[in-house]
C-alpha positions in Angstrom: 26.4 22.3 -154.5 28.4 20.2 -156.9 29.1 22.9 -159.4 30.4 25.5 -157.0 31.2 25.8 -153.3 29.6 28.5 -151.3 30.2 29.2 -147.6 28.4 31.8 -145.6 29.0 34.1 -142.6 32.2 35.8 -143.7 33.8 32.9 -145.3 35.1 32.7 -148.9 32.9 32.1 -151.9 34.7 29.8 -154.3 33.7 29.0 -157.9 35.3 26.4 -160.2 38.1 27.7 -162.4 36.2 27.0 -165.5 33.8 29.9 -164.6 36.6 32.5 -164.1 36.2 34.1 -167.5 32.4 34.5 -167.2 32.7 35.8 -163.6 35.4 38.3 -164.8 33.2 39.5 -167.6 30.2 39.9 -165.3 32.1 41.9 -162.7 33.8 44.0 -165.3 30.5 44.8 -167.0 28.9 45.7 -163.7 31.8 48.0 -162.6 32.2 49.7 -165.9 28.5 50.4 -166.3 28.3 51.7 -162.7 31.1 54.2 -163.0 30.3 55.3 -166.5 26.6 55.9 -165.7 27.5 57.8 -162.6 29.9 60.0 -164.4 27.9 60.5 -167.6 24.7 61.3 -165.6 26.6 63.9 -163.6 28.2 65.5 -166.7 24.8 65.6 -168.5 22.5 66.7 -165.7 24.6 67.9 -162.8 24.1 67.0 -159.1 20.8 67.8 -157.4 18.1 66.1 -155.3 17.0 64.0 -158.3 20.5 62.8 -159.3 20.2 59.3 -157.7 16.8 58.8 -159.4 18.2 59.7 -162.8 21.3 57.6 -162.3 19.3 54.5 -161.3 17.0 55.0 -164.3 19.9 55.2 -166.6 21.7 52.3 -165.0 18.8 50.0 -165.5 19.4 50.5 -169.2 23.2 50.6 -169.2 23.8 47.5 -167.0 22.2 44.9 -169.3 23.8 46.5 -172.3 27.2 46.4 -170.7 26.9 42.8 -169.6 25.7 41.6 -173.0 28.4 43.6 -174.8 31.0 42.2 -172.5 29.8 38.7 -173.1 29.8 39.2 -176.9 33.1 41.1 -177.2 35.1 39.6 -174.4 35.9 36.1 -175.7 37.0 37.2 -179.3 39.0 40.0 -177.7 40.8 37.6 -175.4 41.6 35.3 -178.4 43.0 38.3 -180.3 45.1 39.4 -177.4 46.4 35.9 -176.9 47.5 35.8 -180.6 49.4 39.2 -180.5 51.1 38.5 -177.2 53.7 36.0 -176.1 
């Protein structure tokens, strides 16, 4: 537990600051893929008894793509934004 500190039973989970960008990218990719897949699956196929199955099937594809895309696009985008802002 030298790299990060984890406590259980309702206590805080703390990671080292150097991992903050990676954690942000992973959480953002997870959340975006979740909501986008929910909405797009609903728009394309509607809501019925098989909606959850179709959503989970689509999400198994979209989640890894979203995470990889976030990992590839996130760092250069941050550098660009840092350059154009004060």
